[in-house]
N, C-alpha and C positions, 0 to 999 in steps of 0.2 A: 781781541781777533783784529788779525792783520789782513789789511788788504793784499788784493792779488791782482797781477795785469791780467784783463781777460782776454786780451794776445798783444801779441811784439809786432809793430808794423815794418818790416825791412823795406829798402831799394831805392832809398836816394843816398846819393854820394854828397852831397853839402847839406847843411842846415836847411831845417825846415822854417819857413817863411811863414805861414799860411795851412791852413786846414780848416777844415767844417764834416762837421757829422749829418749826413741823412737817414735818423733813426728808422723815418717810415721802409724805404730801403734797403737799408741795412748795410750801409757803406760808409768809409769811410774817407774822403779825397785831400791828399794834402800836395803842395808847391814843395821844391825847395831851391836854394839861392841859385843856382847855376844847373839844373837839371827840369827835365819835366817834372808836369804833375801826375800823380799814377792813383788810381782807385783798389781799395782795398778792400775786403770784405771784416765784418766786424768781429769775426775769428782769425782775422789776418792774413788771408787769402789775399795776391798780388792779384784783381783783375784785371787794369787794364792801364797803358800809360798812353795821358793824354799829350798829344804834340803841338805845339804852336803852329802857325804858318811859317812856312818858307822864305817867305817874300823879301827880310830882312838879309839884309850883308853883313858882313863881319862881325869879331868877338863883343863890341861893344852896343851890337843891338841884342843881343844875345835876351831872348826874353827869360825875363825875372820875375815869376809871381808874385804881387803883393799882397790880393785879397782876392779868396774864392768863395763861392755860396751854390749851394744844392737845392732843386726842389722836389719835393715829392712825385713833380712827375718827369723825373729824371733828366733835368736838364743841369746843366751844371755851367755856371759863369763868370769867368776868371778873367781877371782886373790884371795888368800887368804892368810891369816900371814905364816901361817905354809908354803910356798911354795907348796901350791894345788892349780893347776888352774881344775877348772871345767865347762864342756858348757851343759845349759839345754837349753831344747826347753821353746818357751813360754809358752806351754802349761806344765810346770813345771817337765817336763822331764828330768834326769839325762842324757849325752848323752854320755860326754868324760869326764876323766880325765887326768891329767899329774900333776908327783913331778918334783918339779927342786931343786936345792941347791943356785941357782941366786938368790941374790936380786932384786924387780921389783921394778919399780918408777914409 
């Protein structure tokens, strides 16, 4: 038997740097090197785009997601390369932000 993909997820223009699957909600959330994070259904439908806060200026401060995690309650936590944490609802609403100088791995 040959394995076939369940779905092909599209929408990113750059390489994927982080991804998570929330099986309870049927969601796949991914972030790319130079773009926003995207929420897809497990069937491959693009549902939402998660845009970080616009408080940063200049291309050197572009939000680059490094880590991403979703909860079964419908929250998504994204850690960006510049030390910024953001919490989103699965509806795409930015709920909270926090900056840190620590190196998170």
